NUMITI-901251 format. One line per 5 residues: number of its first residue (from 1); their letters; for each residue y, z, x of C-alpha. Coordinates in Angstrom, 3 decimals, always signed. Example, Ala and Ser with C-alpha at 12.3 -4.5 7.8 and 13.67 -1.06 7.14 Angstrom:
1 = as = -4.500:+7.800:+12.300  -1.060:+7.140:+13.670
This chain:
1 = mehty = +5.321:-35.950:+1.223  +3.350:-35.739:+4.450  +6.642:-35.789:+6.329  +7.613:-32.528:+4.616  +4.253:-30.916:+5.398
6 = qyawi = +4.740:-31.620:+9.102  +7.686:-29.232:+9.200  +5.898:-26.358:+7.478  +5.394:-24.715:+10.886  +9.091:-23.744:+10.771
11 = ipflp = +8.542:-21.253:+7.921  +7.022:-18.381:+9.974  +9.681:-18.735:+12.681  +12.730:-18.608:+10.402  +13.051:-14.770:+10.195
16 = lpvtm = +12.589:-14.301:+13.965  +16.196:-15.062:+15.109  +17.420:-11.922:+13.335  +14.932:-9.688:+15.149  +15.686:-11.321:+18.509
21 = siglg = +19.452:-11.197:+18.003  +19.447:-7.531:+16.989  +17.197:-6.644:+19.916  +19.302:-8.528:+22.477  +22.517:-7.179:+20.951
26 = lllvp = +21.351:-3.580:+21.182  +20.223:-4.191:+24.759  +23.286:-6.063:+26.075  +26.227:-5.068:+23.857  +25.063:-2.033:+21.836
31 = tatkn = +28.534:-0.856:+20.777  +29.634:-4.216:+19.391  +26.280:-4.747:+17.665  +26.510:-1.374:+15.940  +30.111:-1.954:+14.898
36 = irrmw = +29.131:-5.081:+12.941  +25.803:-3.723:+11.765  +26.398:-4.423:+8.052  +26.719:-8.127:+8.865  +23.078:-8.437:+9.897
41 = afpsv = +21.853:-8.282:+6.303  +23.416:-11.675:+5.543  +21.492:-13.737:+8.149  +18.298:-11.865:+7.224  +18.635:-12.879:+3.578
46 = lllsi = +19.864:-16.388:+4.428  +16.986:-17.290:+6.751  +14.364:-15.894:+4.397  +15.993:-17.844:+1.558  +15.601:-21.046:+3.580
51 = amlfs = +11.932:-20.159:+4.071  +11.660:-19.649:+0.311  +13.121:-23.116:-0.369  +10.558:-24.648:+2.007  +7.799:-22.703:+0.258
56 = vnlsf = +8.872:-23.757:-3.233  +9.054:-27.393:-2.110  +5.538:-27.201:-0.686  +4.294:-25.591:-3.902  +5.679:-28.360:-6.094
61 = qqing = +4.002:-30.896:-3.837  +0.764:-28.954:-4.179  +1.042:-29.077:-7.965  +1.878:-32.767:-8.098  -0.342:-34.049:-5.298
66 = sliyq = -3.134:-31.460:-5.056  -3.295:-31.819:-1.294  -4.661:-29.637:+1.461  -2.808:-30.222:+4.712  -3.797:-29.002:+8.177
71 = ylwsw = -2.068:-29.599:+11.484  -3.486:-28.416:+14.805  -2.386:-28.131:+18.426  -4.902:-27.746:+21.242  -4.315:-24.563:+23.174
76 = tinnd = -7.440:-24.082:+25.303  -9.946:-26.855:+26.040  -13.147:-26.380:+28.007  -16.497:-28.095:+28.155  -18.123:-25.620:+25.792
81 = fslef = -15.094:-24.023:+24.168  -11.879:-25.185:+22.516  -9.232:-23.164:+20.724  -6.599:-24.742:+18.520  -3.573:-23.263:+16.825
86 = gyfid = -1.887:-24.744:+13.768  -1.086:-24.234:+10.140  -3.077:-24.724:+6.961  -1.312:-25.467:+3.662  -3.218:-25.175:+0.391
91 = pltsi = -2.515:-23.537:-3.003  -3.480:-20.090:-1.729  -0.994:-20.447:+1.121  +1.684:-21.637:-1.306  +1.160:-18.618:-3.572
96 = mlili = +1.459:-16.170:-0.705  +4.502:-17.924:+0.796  +6.409:-17.693:-2.481  +5.416:-14.043:-3.017  +6.431:-12.982:+0.486
101 = ttvgi = +9.753:-14.798:+0.486  +10.915:-13.983:-3.059  +10.002:-10.303:-2.933  +11.277:-10.125:+0.649  +14.698:-11.465:-0.335
106 = mvliy = +15.017:-8.955:-3.168  +14.032:-6.088:-0.877  +16.484:-7.128:+1.851  +19.373:-7.312:-0.628  +18.362:-3.938:-2.034
111 = sdnym = +18.020:-2.408:+1.441  +21.554:-3.334:+2.483  +22.908:-0.615:+0.220  +19.920:+1.729:+0.223  +19.901:+2.022:+4.036
116 = shdqg = +23.663:+1.681:+4.544  +24.146:+5.319:+5.608  +21.032:+5.481:+7.774  +21.474:+5.535:+11.532  +18.480:+3.214:+11.891
121 = ylrff = +20.033:+0.434:+9.794  +19.804:-2.199:+12.555  +16.312:-1.118:+13.534  +15.248:-1.374:+9.896  +16.359:-4.984:+9.516
126 = aymsf = +14.845:-5.932:+12.879  +11.481:-4.512:+11.800  +11.660:-6.099:+8.344  +12.457:-9.565:+9.693  +9.654:-9.333:+12.239
131 = fnasm = +7.263:-8.201:+9.525  +8.223:-11.140:+7.302  +7.661:-13.539:+10.185  +4.255:-12.000:+10.943  +3.160:-12.112:+7.313
136 = lglvt = +4.264:-15.729:+6.907  +2.360:-16.593:+10.068  -0.758:-14.856:+8.756  -0.925:-16.773:+5.473  -0.301:-20.163:+7.151
141 = ssnli = -2.921:-19.638:+9.869  -5.535:-22.349:+10.249  -8.334:-20.334:+11.872  -9.728:-16.837:+12.164  -8.379:-16.118:+15.654
146 = qiyif = -4.871:-16.996:+14.579  -5.255:-14.825:+11.477  -6.400:-11.938:+13.660  -3.346:-12.212:+15.934  -0.919:-12.088:+13.015
151 = welvg = -3.114:-9.463:+11.340  -2.448:-7.150:+14.277  +1.280:-7.961:+14.302  +1.486:-7.055:+10.616  -0.311:-3.786:+11.363
156 = mcsyf = +2.100:-3.059:+14.218  +5.129:-3.639:+11.971  +3.553:-1.421:+9.327  +3.157:+1.325:+11.928  +6.833:+1.050:+12.874
161 = ligfw = +8.062:+0.993:+9.281  +5.897:+3.832:+7.954  +7.073:+5.977:+10.848  +10.663:+4.757:+10.555  +11.923:+8.342:+10.235
166 = ftrpi = +9.737:+9.438:+13.140  +11.711:+12.651:+13.713  +10.083:+14.003:+10.553  +6.612:+15.310:+11.541  +5.065:+14.245:+8.228
171 = aasac = +6.268:+10.647:+8.711  +4.997:+10.581:+12.280  +1.591:+11.812:+11.098  +1.542:+9.243:+8.283  +2.081:+6.272:+10.590
176 = qkafv = -0.599:+7.552:+12.967  -3.000:+7.950:+10.049  -2.300:+4.390:+8.902  -2.703:+3.094:+12.451  -6.053:+4.790:+13.085
181 = tnrvg = -7.507:+3.885:+9.683  -6.526:+0.242:+10.024  -7.904:+0.092:+13.551  -11.335:+0.842:+12.110  -11.080:-2.166:+9.820
186 = dfcll = -9.491:-4.365:+12.494  -12.281:-3.670:+14.986  -14.874:-4.587:+12.351  -12.896:-7.746:+11.546  -12.922:-8.782:+15.206
191 = lgilg = -16.677:-8.238:+15.437  -17.185:-10.311:+12.281  -15.047:-13.166:+13.645  -17.013:-13.235:+16.896  -20.279:-13.064:+14.982
196 = fywit = -19.455:-16.129:+12.887  -18.310:-18.001:+15.968  -21.745:-17.198:+17.449  -23.353:-18.648:+14.299  -21.190:-21.711:+13.674
201 = gsfef = -19.406:-22.374:+16.966  -16.019:-22.722:+15.236  -13.054:-20.646:+14.134  -11.560:-23.323:+11.837  -11.972:-22.674:+8.120
206 = rdlfe = -13.297:-26.068:+7.047  -15.759:-26.389:+9.929  -16.808:-22.768:+9.478  -17.539:-23.163:+5.744  -19.357:-26.493:+6.046
211 = tfnkl = -21.477:-25.467:+9.039  -22.394:-22.069:+7.627  -23.365:-23.476:+4.210  -25.604:-26.056:+5.893  -27.270:-23.410:+8.045
216 = ihnne = -27.878:-21.175:+5.021  -29.194:-24.074:+2.959  -31.605:-25.144:+5.726  -32.634:-21.557:+6.617  -31.460:-22.096:+10.198
221 = vhflf = -29.646:-18.769:+10.544  -30.913:-15.217:+10.453  -29.857:-14.068:+7.004  -29.597:-10.370:+7.930  -27.316:-11.132:+10.887
226 = atlca = -25.127:-13.400:+8.753  -24.878:-10.690:+6.088  -23.864:-8.136:+8.723  -21.125:-10.433:+10.064  -19.822:-11.078:+6.535
231 = fllfl = -19.846:-7.331:+5.875  -17.762:-6.750:+9.018  -15.238:-9.355:+7.894  -15.019:-7.653:+4.522  -14.405:-4.246:+6.143
236 = gavak = -11.240:-5.648:+7.691  -9.973:-6.469:+4.201  -11.103:-3.056:+2.907  -8.857:-1.234:+5.372  -5.826:-3.488:+4.950
241 = saqfp = -5.964:-3.479:+1.136  -6.671:+0.269:+0.880  -10.101:-0.029:-0.691  -12.538:+2.866:-0.835  -13.374:+4.536:+1.549
246 = lhiwl = -10.542:+3.381:+3.886  -7.804:+3.944:+1.312  -6.582:+7.280:+2.636  -3.642:+5.842:+4.603  -1.820:+4.248:+1.649
251 = pdame = -0.474:+7.375:-0.179  +0.824:+8.856:+3.073  +2.502:+5.541:+3.908  +5.059:+6.432:+1.230  +6.819:+8.557:+3.860
256 = gptpi = +8.694:+5.437:+4.926  +11.886:+4.274:+3.161  +11.350:+3.070:-0.402  +12.204:-0.619:+0.292  +9.340:-0.638:+2.779
261 = salih = +6.999:+0.611:+0.082  +8.181:-2.153:-2.241  +7.651:-4.943:+0.279  +4.684:-3.854:+2.380  +2.669:-1.549:+0.165
266 = aatmv = +3.087:-3.348:-3.142  +3.467:-7.086:-2.697  +2.607:-8.303:+0.795  +0.771:-6.270:+3.431  -1.804:-4.680:+1.143
271 = aagif = -2.257:-8.111:-0.410  -3.311:-9.419:+3.019  -6.815:-8.062:+2.471  -7.033:-9.815:-0.896  -5.758:-12.977:+0.774
276 = lvarl = -8.439:-12.760:+3.476  -11.271:-12.338:+0.979  -9.888:-15.191:-1.123  -9.602:-17.395:+1.962  -13.173:-16.635:+3.015
281 = lplft = -14.637:-16.711:-0.493  -16.498:-20.040:+0.138  -18.308:-18.181:+2.917  -18.993:-15.017:+0.921  -20.364:-16.913:-2.069
286 = sipyi = -23.266:-18.054:+0.112  -24.356:-14.412:+0.493  -24.988:-12.795:-2.935  -25.324:-9.298:-1.462  -21.777:-9.451:-0.127
291 = mnlis = -20.414:-10.657:-3.458  -22.127:-7.723:-5.178  -20.690:-5.365:-2.577  -17.169:-6.758:-3.063  -17.352:-6.229:-6.812
296 = ligvi = -18.832:-2.720:-6.377  -16.105:-1.644:-3.948  -13.525:-3.081:-6.327  -14.861:-1.078:-9.281  -15.004:+2.161:-7.286
301 = tlllg = -11.486:+1.627:-5.959  -9.884:+0.822:-9.301  -11.415:+3.895:-10.947  -10.734:+6.221:-8.018  -7.127:+5.101:-7.659
306 = atlal = -6.478:+5.664:-11.359  -8.000:+9.156:-11.384  -6.082:+10.213:-8.270  -2.786:+9.095:-9.834  -3.190:+11.378:-12.855
311 = aqrdi = -1.652:+14.558:-11.421  +0.532:+13.467:-8.501  +4.033:+14.914:-8.502  +5.561:+12.543:-5.955  +6.744:+9.456:-7.851
316 = krsla = +6.063:+7.111:-4.933  +2.614:+8.562:-4.334  +1.764:+7.982:-7.998  +2.795:+4.342:-7.607  +0.786:+4.122:-4.376
321 = ystms = -2.421:+5.172:-6.118  -1.550:+2.729:-8.888  -1.318:-0.019:-6.260  -4.707:+1.010:-4.924  -6.199:+0.781:-8.420
326 = qlgym = -4.702:-2.653:-9.118  -5.951:-3.955:-5.779  -9.362:-2.787:-6.929  -9.007:-5.049:-9.980  -8.284:-8.005:-7.696
331 = mlalg = -11.233:-7.188:-5.472  -13.485:-6.875:-8.522  -12.387:-10.326:-9.716  -13.114:-11.840:-6.293  -16.539:-10.199:-6.267
336 = lgsyr = -17.218:-11.723:-9.669  -16.285:-15.120:-8.256  -13.217:-15.312:-10.498  -10.888:-16.741:-7.878  -8.249:-17.733:-10.408
341 = aalfh = -8.069:-14.340:-12.143  -7.745:-12.475:-8.830  -4.863:-14.605:-7.604  -3.218:-14.531:-11.015  -3.234:-10.731:-10.950
346 = litha = -2.013:-10.805:-7.350  +1.078:-12.711:-8.508  +1.858:-10.650:-11.602  +1.188:-7.303:-9.947  +3.361:-8.121:-6.929
351 = yskal = +6.502:-8.592:-8.994  +5.800:-5.733:-11.401  +5.002:-3.228:-8.680  +7.958:-4.316:-6.532  +10.139:-3.668:-9.587
356 = lflgs = +8.629:-0.201:-10.023  +9.045:+0.754:-6.371  +12.645:-0.442:-6.220  +13.244:+1.376:-9.501  +11.817:+4.556:-8.011
361 = gsiih = +14.115:+4.066:-5.032  +17.085:+3.903:-7.389  +15.909:+7.141:-9.011  +15.478:+8.846:-5.639  +18.881:+7.569:-4.542
366 = smepl = +20.502:+9.117:-7.620  +18.668:+12.454:-7.263  +19.434:+13.090:-3.587  +22.924:+14.626:-4.067  +21.461:+17.153:-6.515
371 = vgysp = +18.403:+18.374:-4.639  +19.350:+17.514:-1.076  +18.333:+14.639:+1.135  +14.734:+15.741:+1.290  +11.888:+13.436:+0.181
376 = eksqn = +9.870:+16.498:-0.831  +12.447:+17.167:-3.565  +14.145:+13.848:-4.292  +10.756:+12.181:-4.896  +9.250:+15.110:-6.785
381 = mvfmg = +9.083:+14.560:-10.536  +9.289:+18.342:-11.056  +13.022:+18.035:-10.388  +13.515:+14.996:-12.630  +13.607:+14.473:-16.377
386 = gltry = +16.257:+13.338:-18.814  +17.512:+10.554:-16.544  +17.808:+8.021:-19.370  +21.424:+8.934:-20.090  +22.422:+8.747:-16.415
391 = vpitr = +20.604:+5.656:-15.123  +20.138:+3.402:-18.178  +19.720:+0.123:-16.262  +17.163:+1.596:-13.885  +15.384:+3.178:-16.832
396 = tafll = +15.127:-0.146:-18.685  +13.827:-1.951:-15.612  +11.326:+0.821:-14.868  +10.127:+0.836:-18.478  +9.485:-2.926:-18.412
401 = gtlsl = +7.570:-2.612:-15.151  +5.554:+0.255:-16.632  +4.723:-1.709:-19.765  +3.679:-4.694:-17.663  +1.341:-2.601:-15.529
406 = cgipp = -0.101:-1.007:-18.672  -1.034:-4.471:-19.941  +1.326:-4.705:-22.906  +2.009:-8.287:-24.066  +3.851:-10.498:-23.359
411 = lacfw = +4.663:-8.985:-19.954  +3.166:-10.363:-16.752  +0.214:-8.104:-15.956  -1.152:-8.340:-19.501  -2.266:-11.955:-19.002
416 = skdei = -3.926:-11.436:-15.625  -5.551:-8.055:-16.298  -6.941:-9.268:-19.610  -8.510:-12.221:-17.822  -10.200:-9.909:-15.308
421 = lsesw = -11.537:-7.716:-18.124  -12.953:-10.777:-19.870  -14.665:-11.956:-16.673  -16.137:-8.498:-16.061  -17.805:-8.483:-19.493
426 = lyspi = -19.602:-11.694:-18.544  -20.803:-10.260:-15.229  -21.755:-6.641:-15.910  -21.209:-4.470:-18.998  -21.118:-1.377:-16.783
431 = favia = -18.327:-2.787:-14.623  -16.527:-3.931:-17.776  -16.649:-0.463:-19.346  -15.289:+1.098:-16.148  -12.537:-1.527:-15.913
436 = cftag = -11.536:-1.000:-19.545  -11.571:+2.787:-19.174  -9.377:+2.449:-16.093  -6.968:+0.284:-18.092  -6.513:+3.231:-20.447
441 = ltafy = -6.009:+5.587:-17.493  -3.419:+3.198:-16.086  -1.420:+3.344:-19.313  -1.695:+7.152:-19.300  -0.548:+7.861:-15.751
446 = mfrvy = +2.178:+5.200:-15.746  +3.719:+6.573:-18.920  +3.288:+10.059:-17.515  +5.527:+8.985:-14.629  +8.009:+7.417:-17.017
451 = lltfe = +8.159:+10.385:-19.397  +8.451:+13.011:-16.666  +11.216:+11.013:-15.021  +13.363:+9.766:-17.876  +12.613:+11.818:-20.996
456 = gylhv = +13.371:+15.420:-21.878  +16.010:+17.344:-19.920  +16.954:+17.445:-16.280  +14.765:+19.974:-14.426  +16.929:+20.175:-11.351
461 = nfqny = +16.875:+23.235:-9.141  +20.522:+24.309:-9.009  +19.856:+27.106:-6.549  +21.797:+25.257:-3.871  +24.888:+25.601:-6.024
466 = svaqn = +24.683:+29.394:-6.354  +27.789:+29.824:-4.200  +29.864:+28.182:-6.901  +28.278:+30.020:-9.797  +31.327:+32.162:-10.500
471 = nslys = +33.788:+29.366:-9.901  +36.025:+28.327:-12.789  +34.338:+24.934:-12.739  +31.372:+26.549:-14.489  +33.290:+28.147:-17.334
476 = islwg = +32.009:+27.801:-20.880  +34.986:+25.750:-21.985  +34.250:+23.164:-19.348  +30.556:+22.895:-20.119  +31.318:+22.161:-23.765
481 = kevpk = +29.021:+22.699:-26.708  +26.263:+25.284:-26.689  +22.689:+24.081:-26.763  +20.709:+25.257:-29.843  +18.512:+28.289:-29.308
486 = ainkn = +15.366:+26.280:-30.033  +16.053:+24.220:-26.966  +16.955:+27.205:-24.808  +13.403:+28.493:-25.043  +12.275:+25.607:-22.885
491 = llfst = +12.962:+24.800:-19.288  +16.359:+23.220:-18.610  +17.553:+24.400:-15.223  +14.542:+26.203:-13.868  +14.294:+27.433:-10.303
496 = tmnnn = +10.762:+28.789:-10.472  +7.757:+28.298:-12.704  +4.772:+30.556:-13.216  +2.173:+31.164:-15.828  +4.190:+33.594:-17.929
501 = esvyf = +7.904:+32.849:-17.812  +10.673:+30.615:-16.534  +13.508:+31.978:-14.430  +16.857:+30.414:-15.309  +19.674:+30.111:-12.859
506 = fsknt = +22.135:+30.039:-15.738  +21.767:+32.268:-18.762  +19.523:+31.033:-21.533  +22.614:+29.989:-23.470  +23.010:+26.821:-21.414
511 = yqfdg = +25.708:+24.312:-22.125  +26.063:+20.556:-21.997  +28.924:+18.394:-20.828  +31.319:+16.790:-23.233  +31.792:+13.067:-22.705
516 = nvknq = +35.371:+13.501:-21.485  +34.439:+16.319:-19.153  +31.577:+14.216:-17.758  +33.970:+11.416:-16.894  +36.524:+13.783:-15.365
521 = mryft = +33.969:+15.776:-13.382  +31.705:+12.993:-12.123  +32.585:+13.940:-8.575  +33.702:+17.340:-7.429  +34.063:+19.231:-4.167
526 = trflk = +32.021:+22.291:-3.284  +32.505:+24.489:-0.293  +28.755:+24.806:-0.016  +28.096:+21.113:+0.663  +31.510:+20.424:+2.222
531 = kytsm = +31.542:+16.864:+0.882  +31.843:+14.910:-2.338  +28.708:+14.857:-4.379  +27.696:+13.853:-7.873  +27.035:+16.741:-10.230
536 = yphes = +24.640:+14.591:-12.238  +22.514:+11.549:-11.317  +24.390:+8.271:-11.477  +23.456:+4.612:-11.565  +22.993:+2.734:-8.306
541 = dntml = +25.429:+0.164:-6.981  +25.303:-3.466:-8.017  +23.607:-4.577:-4.798  +20.680:-2.336:-5.716  +20.669:-3.251:-9.395
546 = fplli = +20.761:-7.025:-8.822  +17.224:-7.190:-7.286  +15.954:-5.020:-10.142  +17.303:-7.453:-12.723  +15.829:-10.472:-10.913
551 = lvvft = +12.437:-8.765:-10.715  +12.705:-7.946:-14.422  +12.990:-11.688:-15.092  +9.857:-12.328:-13.011  +8.041:-9.511:-14.788
556 = lfvgf = +8.922:-10.975:-18.161  +8.062:-14.603:-17.504  +5.777:-15.040:-14.475  +2.676:-14.376:-16.586  +3.268:-17.565:-18.560
561 = igiaf = +2.246:-19.745:-15.593  -1.375:-18.855:-16.352  -1.356:-19.696:-20.038  -2.745:-22.999:-21.301  -0.187:-24.366:-23.764
566 = gqget = -1.522:-27.135:-25.954  -4.918:-28.783:-25.882  -6.537:-31.784:-24.257  -4.420:-34.081:-22.095  -1.216:-32.243:-22.978
571 = dfdll = -2.598:-28.983:-21.637  -0.015:-27.286:-19.438  -1.635:-24.637:-17.303  +0.377:-24.503:-14.105  -1.829:-21.950:-12.364
576 = skwla = -5.083:-23.868:-12.816  -3.495:-27.061:-11.523  -2.100:-25.101:-8.615  -5.511:-23.696:-7.714  -7.489:-26.908:-8.265
581 = psknl = -7.971:-27.797:-4.559  -9.189:-24.323:-3.680  -11.615:-24.393:-6.598  -12.994:-27.688:-5.327  -13.548:-25.994:-1.990
586 = lhqns = -15.639:-23.474:-3.870  -17.611:-26.274:-5.590  -16.305:-25.133:-8.979  -14.833:-27.036:-11.857  -11.035:-26.860:-11.696
591 = dysid = -10.575:-27.346:-15.432  -9.478:-24.283:-17.278  -8.906:-23.850:-20.966  -8.464:-20.900:-23.279  -10.578:-20.167:-26.311
596 = wykfl = -7.737:-18.651:-28.291  -9.947:-16.855:-30.819  -11.920:-15.165:-28.055  -8.731:-14.485:-26.151  -7.081:-12.766:-29.117
601 = tnasf = -10.206:-10.693:-29.752  -10.363:-9.483:-26.154  -6.613:-8.983:-26.021  -6.645:-6.828:-29.145  -9.284:-4.602:-27.577
606 = svsia = -7.481:-4.245:-24.227  -4.081:-3.649:-25.846  -5.625:-1.005:-28.105  -6.956:+0.809:-25.044  -3.516:+0.646:-23.424
611 = ffgif = -1.790:+2.012:-26.513  -4.330:+4.822:-26.722  -3.530:+5.789:-23.116  +0.183:+5.717:-23.927  -0.439:+7.871:-27.006
616 = vafif = -2.313:+10.494:-24.980  +0.517:+10.490:-22.419  +2.989:+11.187:-25.224  +0.835:+14.079:-26.435  +0.929:+15.707:-22.994
621 = ygsay = +4.398:+14.751:-21.768  +6.259:+13.226:-24.700  +7.934:+16.362:-26.010  +11.686:+16.227:-25.568  +11.601:+19.698:-24.061
626 = ssfkn = +8.352:+19.573:-22.086  +8.017:+20.269:-18.381  +5.330:+20.618:-15.783  +4.665:+24.061:-17.157  +3.386:+22.432:-20.351
631 = lylin = +0.584:+20.585:-18.574  -1.980:+22.015:-20.954  -0.309:+21.125:-24.241  -3.662:+20.180:-25.677  -4.464:+23.865:-25.885
636 = sfvki = -2.005:+24.210:-28.751  -4.309:+22.050:-30.872  -7.355:+24.237:-30.243  -7.877:+27.777:-31.494  -8.407:+30.567:-29.031
641 = gpkra = -12.065:+30.929:-28.210  -14.913:+29.431:-26.180  -13.894:+25.902:-27.156  -10.428:+26.388:-25.729  -11.826:+27.929:-22.541
646 = fldqi = -14.144:+24.964:-22.124  -11.236:+22.518:-22.510  -9.226:+24.591:-20.042  -11.982:+24.209:-17.482  -12.234:+20.452:-18.025
651 = vnviy = -8.480:+19.978:-17.665  -8.421:+22.203:-14.583  -11.230:+20.268:-12.925  -9.561:+16.916:-13.613  -6.154:+18.177:-12.496
656 = nwsyn = -7.477:+19.712:-9.260  -9.534:+16.621:-8.480  -6.500:+14.381:-8.877  -3.910:+16.612:-7.234  -6.165:+17.215:-4.208
661 = rgyid = -6.823:+13.468:-3.843  -10.452:+13.747:-4.850  -11.061:+16.038:-1.836  -11.630:+12.886:+0.213  -8.992:+13.782:+2.795
666 = ffytr = -10.558:+17.253:+2.970  -13.953:+15.636:+3.587  -12.594:+13.449:+6.378  -10.831:+16.410:+7.968  -13.727:+18.851:+7.759
671 = vvirs = -16.639:+16.492:+8.313  -15.574:+13.323:+10.113  -12.719:+14.583:+12.282  -14.372:+17.913:+13.040  -17.660:+16.171:+13.881
676 = irila = -15.864:+13.787:+16.228  -14.127:+16.705:+17.930  -17.407:+18.602:+18.309  -19.044:+15.479:+19.725  -16.132:+15.024:+22.120
681 = kltnf = -16.437:+18.639:+23.280  -20.189:+18.266:+23.770  -19.678:+15.063:+25.709  -17.032:+16.741:+27.825  -19.354:+19.690:+28.454
686 = fdrci = -22.223:+17.355:+29.415  -19.969:+15.433:+31.767  -18.471:+18.516:+33.432  -21.504:+20.781:+33.547  -24.457:+18.403:+33.782
691 = vdgit = -23.338:+15.175:+35.449  -20.617:+16.663:+37.648  -22.696:+19.846:+38.032  -25.661:+18.008:+39.560  -23.414:+16.072:+41.925
696 = nsvgv = -21.488:+19.167:+42.989  -24.704:+21.191:+43.319  -26.135:+18.694:+45.816  -23.023:+19.077:+47.946  -22.993:+22.857:+47.714
701 = isffa = -26.719:+23.134:+48.544  -26.320:+20.826:+51.525  -23.372:+22.866:+52.775  -25.181:+26.225:+52.526  -28.388:+24.804:+54.018
706 = gevik = -26.431:+23.566:+57.005  -24.738:+26.920:+57.441  -28.061:+28.784:+57.304  -29.725:+26.476:+59.782  -26.678:+26.675:+62.073
711 = ylvgg = -26.953:+30.474:+62.424  -30.738:+30.790:+62.340  -31.466:+28.191:+64.986  -29.482:+28.082:+68.196  -26.203:+29.465:+67.068
716 = griss = -24.639:+26.062:+67.385  -25.557:+25.462:+71.106  -26.689:+21.947:+72.009  -29.158:+23.197:+74.626  -30.970:+25.224:+71.964
721 = ylfly = -31.173:+22.198:+69.671  -32.586:+20.079:+72.536  -35.168:+22.733:+73.402  -36.281:+22.989:+69.768  -36.429:+19.226:+69.471
726 = lsfvl = -38.516:+18.776:+72.605  -40.851:+21.582:+71.555  -41.642:+19.840:+68.265  -42.113:+16.520:+70.044  -44.538:+18.126:+72.512
731 = iflln = -46.536:+19.759:+69.742  -46.735:+16.402:+67.942  -47.962:+14.606:+71.067  -50.591:+17.232:+71.892  -52.047:+16.961:+68.404
């Protein structure tokens, strides 16, 4: 067993050959490298699969042997200072290794087809492989300095991938926003690392925890300074995991390709902050104020993320705010000291959210021929609707991911979220009420996304096809049967929407395709687009559907690893056994058992909240003929009068708050950024006019004084200067 652990250092290096080969190929033989560009996906998947096999093997050894293994190499040795690099294998590392590799493999397979027509295909796979290597190195790091190095490499890869389409100004701005926001957290993290080295004299986790706990127990460290250092460490995790108030970069990070969102901003990179807090939890538990702060930030983040997702029109941005909210649940669990529940939700959420992001990518991929290759349209749910009949496999996968995130049994997130809700009731009723309310909001906004995307009728803007309006392809006989008049009153093919009416591109007597016509006219040629395009959305290729189906399996069954089957010695709770060594590190009992009566009571309550949120979503968006124009459907249940006006105001306030991102970006722009610019201008003015002004004034005064003296005394003749000098000397001597 120990022999296998000794080769764990290979895991972070396995994805690197792809990045190096692509880079050298583009540098030395660019033409040949580009000609075989589709071949680079195979080694990327193969090497990451080998890393996954190593990770699974290590995990089984963790379960069976419950070992913590550490291997170190000396890098710098001095009389007073030594720095060692190595790797640290424990259950937390095993969890993260499996998450990174399994989700990474699915994303790479998916990306081969999704990015096949992109000119940056090779660059994409080079970045992705380097990111995987950096993330694997981060989770296997044995000390804080090593974590910080890989932390920065992960941030660099994130910068490259968010700004992958850097020719688009909005993508370039998004990657800069992510870079600047994360630099705030990274600088605080560095200060915290140095502060704890000042306190303990070590960067290694075990030495750091043992020394710090002894110092705290013996009152040999300044408690305020230790709290400040712990707070700085936590700020690093706040930025990386998009916690309030450093969450503003995550929604804009959706400007990158969808596979990047699935890997980095759902399962791995944003989970790095959760990983860091979990890794340092033995340190944080010694400082109660920090634990309270962690739980408070988690509660604020989970509620804020859910409210900001309520009215977003971009499907990926809605999922981004959902990710932010679920990360808040994990942070809340860590603040409560519920290490097991946080990591359990980390596992279940990673697979469910990766499924949702890849599903959204399949939707976007199918919508692009209709609305143009523009993220502003292809990702906008205004142009979607009625996709069930066109993308049935994607719809089923997306529905299962939605149900899992809503907390519907027996899907994955139900088991982990319910555990967090139960722990929150034991800690604080206020936090528990907020967490339960947010669970209802989660069900509402996730089913809002699902209903707007898949139900009703297709709300595509067909204005781009106006050139072919009079073409015989659009004759009544080809369209088939006429839609009933009751349906025609609602929006089918709307180009504009206002408060009073809908403008139809076609006449209100719209028509639907017959089945035979649909098959015959799946692809047609238009002079406007000058290429083949699909008249209606169509299902993605098998290479994109295969990862979806695999993630569906994970979403269905991964939650069962945290359930205790049986009682007593026959208890089979894989997750608790997996986390036993880390719990011992935290001086906690590793035994875990379920009180099934209490569990069923809590589960009934949480599932009821989820179903209520789904019911409200159906009221607003469940009509077969509804659209974004029908946002205020609730008004139809209230008579005209003051009561209706009051409800209108409430709905407007909530909608504006959510759609405008809680005005937080506005606050940063108007207050923080403007204040920094004013301060910079004042500093520049002080430097130019005061500091440089005094220096320049001395020179100017000296120059003019010399000129005046030159013309007033002697006219520049040496004899006159000598006479004046001797006269003053004589006067001095006579006195």
